N, C-alpha and C positions, 0 to 999 in steps of 0.2 A: 505494500500500499504505499502510495506517495503521500508527501506531507500535506497536501492540499485537500485529501480525503480524510485527514485526522480530525476535523473538526467535528465529524458525526460521532466521535468516541467520547466525548465530554460527558461526564456524569452529570445526572439530572440534579443532584444534590447540591452542586457549586453554586456559590453566590454569584451575583451579576458581575461584581468585579474579578472574580476569579475566572469566570467564563470568558470575558473579554480580555483578559491577560491570556489565557490559552488561545483564544482566537488570534490575538496579535502575534503570538509566537509562532503559530502555523502560517500566519500571512508573511511574516518576516522570512520564513524559512523558504517560502514558494515565491517571493518577489525578488526581483534583482535589485531594486532600490531600496536603500534602507528607510526605515520609518523611525522618526525620532519622536518618542513619546514622554521625554523629560518635560520639566515645567518651562525649561527655556527653548525648546525646540518648536518647530511650526506645528501648528494644529492640523490635524488629519481627523478623518471620519473616526477611525478607531479611538484615538485619543479623546475625541468628544464624548463617544459612548461610554468609553472608560471612566470620564470624569462624572458623567451623569449616573452611571452604574455605581460608582464610589459613593456619591451624594445619596442614592437610594438606600445603598447598604448601611450607611451611617446613620440617616434619620430620614425615612420615607414620607413623613408628614408634611414638611415643607414642599417638597418636589410634588407630591400628589395634589397639594393645594394649589400650586402654580398651574399644574396640568388641568386641574379641574375648574380653576378660575378662568383660564383661557377657553376652555370649552364652554363654560357658561356664558361668556362674553359674546363668542361666536354665535350661540344660539340665540341670545337674545338680539343681537343685530339681525339674524336671519329672520326670526320671527316678527320682528317690527318692520322689516322691509316687506315681508310677505303680506303683513296686514294693512300697510299703505297701498301696495299695489292691489289688494282686493277690495279696499274701499275706493280706489279710483275706478275699477271695473265696475262695482256696483253702482257708483254715481253716474258713470256713462251710461248704464243700462237703464237706469231710472229716467235719466234725461231723453235717452232715445224713445222710451215707452210713452214719455208725457208728449213728445213732439208727434208720435204716431197717433196718440189720442186727439191731439189738436187738428191734426190733418183730418182725421176720421169725422171731426165734427164740423169740418168746412172751414176752418180759419184760414186766412190768407197768409202768405209768407210774412207780410209785414207785421201782422198781428202775432205770429208766433215768435218772431224775433224779439217784438217788444215785450212779451210775456218772459221770455229767456233771459232777456237783459235786466228786466225787474227782479227776477229771482237771484240773479248773480250780484246785482247792487245790494239786496237784503242780506246775502250771505256775507258780503265783504263788509258791511256795517258792524257785524258782531264782533 
């Protein structure tokens, strides 16, 4: 078995930090360019994941709090965007239904325009 296949043999009881260190050692052995993981070296994806795993191993509550906070923020933004879009759709549907009703009553285009403008002015005053 070559070194790149060794990642499948990592024991399931390892901590995240140990897992990423084992993964890094197989990555180093398989790659031709060295990966610097010390504090002064360049950031690589492996070193970023190792630092996250180290933080989770030490105290998972703050990391999970940050992740849940970002998720909650994204959820709130998504729901508010969808609510605004749905409100615009419903307002357009109501306006179209009103115009169809006025046309069915036999109102002229000028009368319909006047009614629609009056409705918009009363909404703007609020």
